[in-house]
N, C-alpha and C positions, 0 to 999 in steps of 0.2 A: 807715645815717643816715637824722635823720628832715630833713625838709622844714621848713623854717622859714617859714613864710607870712609871717607878721604882719609880718617887719623888709623884705620886698620890696617896695619902696616900687614900682614901677612895675606892681607886681599889683593886680588888682581883683577881686574876687568879684562874678562878675555872674548869679546863676543866673536871674536873669529875661529878662535880654539874648536867651539864646540857646534859653530854656526847654529844660533838658536833663533834667528828669525826664517832661516831656509823652510821653506815649503816642502812637504812630504812628497815624495817623487816627480820635482821639477825635473824637467830635462837639462840638462849640462850640453854645450856646443861640444866638448870631447866626445869621442866615438866610444861607444859602453863596450862593457867587456862581459863575460862570462863570470858569473860567480865560481872562486877558488874555496880549496882547502884551509888555505892559510886566511882565507876571509873571516873565518869564526875568531879567530881573537880580535880581529878588528872591530866586529861588533861591540858596541854597547848597550847596557842596561839600565833603567831607570827605575827607582824604589823609595820606597818612605818618603811619599811627598807629604809635605804638613804647613799647615796656616800659619802665621802669626799672629797672635789674639786680636789684631786690628783686623785682617786680612788683607793687610794690605802688600805681605810678602810670600812667597812660597819658595820652603829649602828641602830638598831632595837631593839622594845618593845619586854618581852615576858611576857603574860598575866597567871599568877598564880590564881586559888581559893584557897578557905579556907572554907570549912565546918562549923567548929569551930564558928569561926570568922563569920562567912555568910559575905564575900565581896571578893572582888578577884582585886588585886593590877597587876599595872605596871610597870614592871621594866625596863630598859635600859641596852642592850650590846653592845658590841663593838667586831671585830675580824676583823682582815686581810680579803680583800676580795677574797684573791684564797683560803683562810680556813686557820685553826690554833687555838691557844686556845682564850678561852672566856675572856672578860675581864668587870665584871661589873662595870658601873657607876654609876647606883644611889643606893643609900640604900634599903634592902631589905624590910625596916618595913613600908616605904610609896611608894605612886603609885606617876609615873611619867611617860609622855609619850611624844609623838611627838618631835621625835630629830631633830635636825640642826643643820650642822656644817657651820661654819664662812667660810668664803671664802677664808681664808688665812689657815685654819686649825691647828688654835690654841684652838679655843674653840667649845664645845659645846652647845648648846641651847634645852633649852625642858621646858614643862609646867607642873605644878604640884600645886595642892592643899596641902598645910602643915600646921599644927599648926589652924587646924579650919577656917581659911584664905580661902577666893575665891582662885580659880585659878591662877597663877601667874608667867611670866617668869623667868628661872632661867637660870644661865649659869656654866660651869665648866672649867677649864683651864687646857688641853692637856697638856701642854706642861710643867709648873711650877707646877700642880697636887695641892694639896689640898681640901676643901671640896668644895661643891656647895655655888655661891651665889646665893640670891634672885635679881634681876634685877626690877623688878617693882612691885610697890604697891597700885594696883589700887582696887579702891570699887568696881566697878564692875566687875573684876575682868579680864582675858587676855582668849579670846576664841580659836586663832590662834596665829602661829607664821609666819608671814608675813612680811617680811622686806624687806624695800627701799632697791636700790643695792647699797647703803654702808653702810649699814646695821646700819644706825642711826635712823630710824622710823619704827613703825609698824603700818600696818592694823588692825582695829579691828572693829569687829560685834557688838553694845552694843545695849539693850533695856533699852530702857528709863526710865526715872527716874521717881518713883511715888511723885507726887506732892502735890497730893490729900491729904484735912482733911477729916474725917469722921464724920457728922451733931450731933451726939450725941458720947459722950467719953462711949468706951467699946463695942462700935460697929462699926464690920467692912465689910460690907455685899463688895460682887463683884456687881457692877454696869455694866450692858449691854449694847452695843447699835449697835453692830455691827452683819454683818450676818450670819459667821462661829461661835461659840464662846465657843468651846471646843477643848483640845486639851487632848491626856490621859496621854503621859509620863508626862506633868507638874501637873497632878491632880489639875489643875486647870480651873478656866474659863479665858475667853480670854477679856482683855479690852483695849482699845485703845492704851496703850503704846506698840511701836512699834517698829522693831530693826533699827538702822543706824550705818553707816560706818563712821568712827572715824580716824584721825592720831594719835600717839603718839609720841612723843618725848624723847628718852631716855634719852638727857642730858637735858633737862629745865625740862621734866617730863610736858609738857604742852599736852593737851590731847584737839583735835581739831574736831568737830563736822563737816562732809562735806558733808552727806545730811540729810533732813527729811521732814517732811510731814507722812499724814495718812498711810503710805506704810513701808511693810516690807522689807527692804534691805539686799544683802547677797553677799557672793562668790567674794569680792572685790579682785582686779588684778591690782599689779603696771603697767603702761606702762612703755618698757623700760629704758625712760630717766625720770620717777621718776616724772614728769609733771602732770599726769591723772591716773584714775582710773575707769576702768571699772566695773561693778557690775553687777549684777542679782536684780529684783525688779518687783513687784507684785504690778500693776498699774490699773489694769481692774477692778474697782468694781462688787463684786459679780462673778469674776469669778477668784480662786485661784487657778485653773490648767494652764494659760495664764499668764507668766512671759515673762519678755524682758530683753533684754541687754541693758544698759547703761552705758554712760562715763558722768565725771563729771572732772572738775582741780581740783588737790592737792589741797586744799584750802579753807579756810570757805567761805560761802557766794556767790560760783561757781553757776550756775542754772545747773543742768544736761541737758544731751540729747540724747535722744531714741535714739538708733542704730537698732532694730531689731520692726516691726509691725506683726511679725510669730502669728498667730494664736492659735498657740501650745505653749506645755513649751522651753521656750530658758532659758540658765542655763550656768553657770561653766564657766564663759570665761577665755582666755587663749591667752596671748599676742605671736605671731609670733616676732622673733627676732626682726626683721626688723622695727618694731613699727608701719607699717601701718595696719597689719591687726589684727581680733580677728577668734581664733576659740572655739565652744561653742558645747553642747550636743541641742541638737534640735529634737521637737517632731510634725509633719506636723498637721496644724493647721482643715483639714480638715477630720481628720482621730476621731475619738471617744478617748477622752483624754484618761479614762482610761486605752485605749488598745493601745495606739499608741506606735508604735515602737522609743525608741532613738537613733535618728541619730548622727553625725557630721554635723555641717554645717559651713561657713567661710563669712566673711564679711572684706571688706575693708572699716573703719572708715571715711575714706571722700567722698567715691560712695556710700555705704550704701545698694550696692545687695544681700540681701542675697542667697546664694548660697551651695547646697546641696551636700557635701564631701562625706558624705559615703551611699547614698542613695541608689546604686543596692546592698551595702550588703545585706542588709535586714533584720540585726540582732541588737540589742541591744549593744553600747558603750558604756562606763565605762571609765574613769578615762585617757583622753587623755596627752600626753608630749611632748613636740617638744624635738628632737636629738638637741645637742648644736649648729649644723651650719641650723638648720631651715629646713632643704629637708625632713625631716619626721615628721610625727606625727604617736605616738604609742599609744596604750590604748589595752584596754582588752573588746574581745568578748564573748558576748554567746552565744552560737550556737550546738542545740541538746541536751541537757545534761553535755555541757564541758563548759570549761569559759580560752580561749586563751590567749595570745599576739598579736596584730596582728599589720600594719604599712602601711601607706596610704604615697605616695611620693605626697610632696607638690605641685610640679609644673606636674606632670605626672600621681599622683593619682594612681599610680600603687600598688597594693594590695598584702600586703604576710604576712604569720603569722609566726612569729618567736617564737614561744613558744605553739608548740599543742598538739595534743593529749587525751589520757583517763587521765586527771586531773583535777581540776578545781583552777585557781591561784583567789589568791583574792587582792593580790596588788603586786606593782613592781617597781624599781627603775631604772634610768638609769646613769650612770658614765660616766668620762673621755673615751673617744676613745671606744664610743658605749659599753661600758660594759652595762651588764642586769640582774639585781637581780630580783628572783621572790619568791613568797610565794605560795606556792600549794600544792594539798590534792589529793591525789588518795584512794580507795573506801577500802585501807586494810592501810594508814598511813594519820593521820594528817598532818596537816599544818606544811610543813620545809621549810627551805629559801635554794634557789636553785642559781648556779651563772651559766650563757650560757657560755661554753667553746667549740670550736670548733662544734658549733650550737646544743650541746647538754647541758642538764642541771646536774650541780653537786651539790648534800647536802651539804651545808657547816653547817648546824645547824643537830641536831637531840634530841630535846626536847623532844620528846616523845618518842623514840628508845627504853628506856629501858623497858619502861610500854607497847608500844606494841609487846615487844620480850617476856613478859610475858602471853599473851594472844591468845587466841585460837577463830581466825575469822571466820564468815562466809563467801561465796565467793557470791559477787555479780555480775551478770548477764543481758546483756541486754537483751529484748524481744521487737519484732515489732509485730505489727497484723491491723485490721482492725475493725473500728466501724460500726454498724450496717449500716450504711448508707454512707459508702465506706472512711471515712476519717482514714488516717494512723496516727497512733499512736507507740509514744514510751515508754517505759519502764523501770524499775531495778528488779529484784527478788532478795534478799538476802537471803541463806539458813542459816539451820543451821549448826553450826561449822562440827559438826557428820554425815552431812546428807548424805545418802547412795541412789544410785541412783535406782530407781525404787520401792523406799517407799515414800509414800505420809503422807503429815504433814501437822499438823491445819496450817491454814494461815490467815493471817492479810490485810488487804487492808487498806493500809494508803494512805491518800488525803493530799494533800500539801494547802499552803494557798494562798494569791492574791488573786482573782483568777488568777492575772498574776503576774506568778512567774515558778520555775519549781524545778525538781526533777533532782539532777545531781551526778556524777561519783565521788563525793567527799565523803572524809568519815564522813559516817553516825550515832553517837551513838546511836541515836535512832534506825536503821535497826538492830546494831549490840546488843544492848541490846535483842530484843524480840526474834532474831534469837537463841543466846545464851539460851534463854528459852525454842526451841523445835518451832518457829514459821516459816515458809517462810512470808517475808514479799514482798508484792508486790505494788511497786511506779509505779505512772502511770502517764504522763503527758498527761493530754485529753485536747483536742481546750479549747482556751486560755490560756495556759500555753505560757511561752516568751519568748522561744529557736528554735521557727522555723518558726520566719517569722511574718508579717502584718497579713495575711490572716488567720493564725491560730491564732493565738492572739485574731483577732477579730472574730471568729466561734464560742464567747461565748454571744456575744453583746445582751442584751434582753431578755439571756438564761439561767440565771443560775439556775443548779439543771435539768432545762428542756434541754439543750441543749448537757448539759454533763456526766451525772450521766451514760448514755449509753456506754460512753467510758471507765470508769473507771470499770464498770461491764465485758465489752470485754477483760479488762488488768485477770479480775478472769479469766474468761475462757480459754487466754491463759495459765497461769500458772495452770490449771486444765489440758490443753491439753499436758502440756509440762512433764506433768505427779509429779509436785512438790507440788502442795497442793490438801487437802483432801476436796472434794465438800460437804462434810456433817458436814465441822468442820472449816467454814470462820466466820471471824470477821471483820470488819472495824473501822476504827476512824481516826480523824483528829483535828486539831487546828486553828481555826479563820476561812477562809474559808472552810479551810478542813473542821471543825466543820459546817459548814454551809451546805455544798455538803449532808455527813455523814444525819444530820437533813432532808434534801430532801429524800436520800434516802429509811428512816426508812419508810416513808410511802408509798414506792416504790414498794418497795419488801421484801421478807420473808426468801431469800436466807440465812441471817446472824443471826448465833446462841447469837451476843453479838456487839454492840458497843460501841463505848467510842467516846462521841462528847466533845469539850475543846472550850469554846468562841465562840458560834455559834450563829445566829441569828432566829428570831421563825418568829415573825410578822414584817415584813419590815416597814406597817405602823405606826406601836407601835415604832420603831427605828426611825422614823424621827424626827427630832429637841432633840432626847434624844444622839443620838451616835453622830460621827464624819462626816459620810459622805452623810450630806446635797448634798453637787453639785455631789457630785456620784450619786443620788438616780435619781436626777432633770435630767442629761442629758442622763442617761441610761433606766430609768422608765419613766420618765416625770414628770409634778407634780400631787401627790398624790389625789385633787382632779379634776384632767383632767383626767386623765389613772389608775384611779382605780383596772378596770379589770387585767391590768396587774401584778399591783403591788399582788393583789390578787392570781393572779394565777401561781407566782412563790415565794410566803407566803412559808418556811416548814411548818407554825403553821396551814395551812388547808389541811393538809394530815397527819396532826402526828398522828389523832385519829385511821388511820388504821394500825398502826404499830404493828407488833408483836414481835419487837427484845427488849430483856434487855438489856437497854441503863444506861451508866453512865454519867453522863451530869456533868461539873466542868468549872470555870471559877475564877477571881479574883473581889472581891467585887467594887474594884477603878477601872474596866476598862469601858473608856470611848469609846474605839475602835469600840467593838464587844461587850456592856455590858452584866452585869449578869443575866439581864432581858429574853433575848431570852431564856436560859439553863433552867431559870423558868418556863416560857410558858408554853416549850414544857415539861418538867418537868410534869407540872401540869397536863397538859391533859394527858399523858403514866399512871399518879398515878391514876388520877378517870376513866381509860374505866380500871384498870385491870391487866397493862403491867408491870413488873418487873422494876423498874426503880431508881436511884436514884442520887440524887445533894450535890456537894460538892463545896463550897464556900470559897475561900481563904482570908484571912481579910489581908486589907492595899494591895494587888495586883495588877498591871496595867496588860496591855494586855502583858507586854512581862517583862523582867527582876525579873523574880521571887525570893525571898529568895531562898538558897541554901535547906531550911529544906522544904520548903513547894513544891519545885521542887522535892524533894526523896519524900517526901507524898505521891503527885502527881503521881510519879511512881509508888510507891506499891501497890496503890490504882487501875490505871489503869490495872498492870501484875495481881492483883490479880482479879481482872472482869473479863479478858480475861480466865486465867486459867478453874474459876470456870466454865464457859458455855461451854469452847474448849476442856476443857481435860477431865472432868469426866465426 
């Protein structure tokens, strides 16, 4: 089907706006400048790439930020898969996302929330042109585009409707009777309203509920013949880690059938084209759940034999997709500070890295004839969309190129070293843009969150901003980090701070040994678990002249029942009234009175992930014993997703704190 761009009244070809044909890293004639805080809102991110059925076109979202309006907007764009002029498919003033081409190529579907409505399904005629049309008007909105094979029905995941009535007019309390009752991003307590799976008929506008009960269901997937739906469900009381794959007929009143019984997390089912097999992500049940590597598994829906599919890789796997013929499974592979695209043969399990190297792949799409498109970043270029040609990636967008070409960036180098007990550790050092060999610079140790996560080779605004201010930035992946296999990740078990603080300090020593860092001008800091480990270090070492702790815990016992990590605490530390000694030995609160490092604590007052209470506790102790400290609390902020104004304010304060103690 030929797409008639000239008839599309709301389409504008704007090759110059996003510079799609520019080459990343291309030098400009103008003098380069240092990166600034305000540049954070100027970077654009690309997501949700999708091929048209014939493989001729790629659609994707571009996210832009606006400091003044304090918002981010997603806009959908399209261009030829082999590169060419961009076409704007949705308006600039509203947010639109999740593009999906119809099978005949005539229509593009997407999600958007307009005119203060809930998110709804919209469509755009790519042949006749015209304005986008709203397809659904569901009171609870549309959470995803999940079509049946004939594109006449949608699978939706919707939260139960609240049918309760207040006992007293004007009173509307949260009434809690479940074990886990908080969620940070929701900003509210959790009640008995659960998420279930529905089928929505686009023609009749009939909404049919197909799962129910006191469970949360998610990840629905149509069988190839549309007769059944596989989904993820948490149906193990008190254990929100142990999810399973279930199967239900695509009609009201059918009884779901449990397919998996692995004690770990089984989720995100994906049907093989033959309709007999499912592949899904799975964590080994015998591994402590917070540290379990995310593998691929598969089963035949008739035999129910759980088969490990990627266990030998010993690396986290995300976003599996089948090739059109079902002979290959493609996926994102996390590996040693990088993220690749790899695949496994369905029959022979032959492993191949399709796109690897010093890059971080955030999303990918498969197209007709084994086409592959991927969004990835490097240490000097934020994410851009690439297509694989003759085994090599070629950039077809350059949404950040104009900005990058203005900037003088610091070089990021890998470092490798041994912890005192012999563990092999990898890290990254970002140097100031004007770095001179042989000159030592004030250095800041950055500690990542998680703790099961990793620093990687992708573009880091944080590192570049600190480097632009004259700092060497040291980022390490201590034990507990996720890109180095199960044994390495599990190495932190029952040892927050105690087992990994020597790993990060050895990274500082390595940066000093290499001649980058000035040992007399060291700072440290992190957010979330990065703040927690910073807090632990404060009571263990006097090597640092300044510290910044964001959203870090203080006393773990005081957090039990107050934050969202009840199950994590119990599975790792045991019940606090039964294993009090371990709870106390790991809590930064019990060491903070020994701290000598001037420390800035900060966080959001509505953070239920790592509540501001922890920072308040540690600030109180340091203030009481006479160590210079400051507490900054941001109103109406949760653990993430801060307003631009508050994010900028926190950056200004963090930089000023480091400068005060490391440069004067």
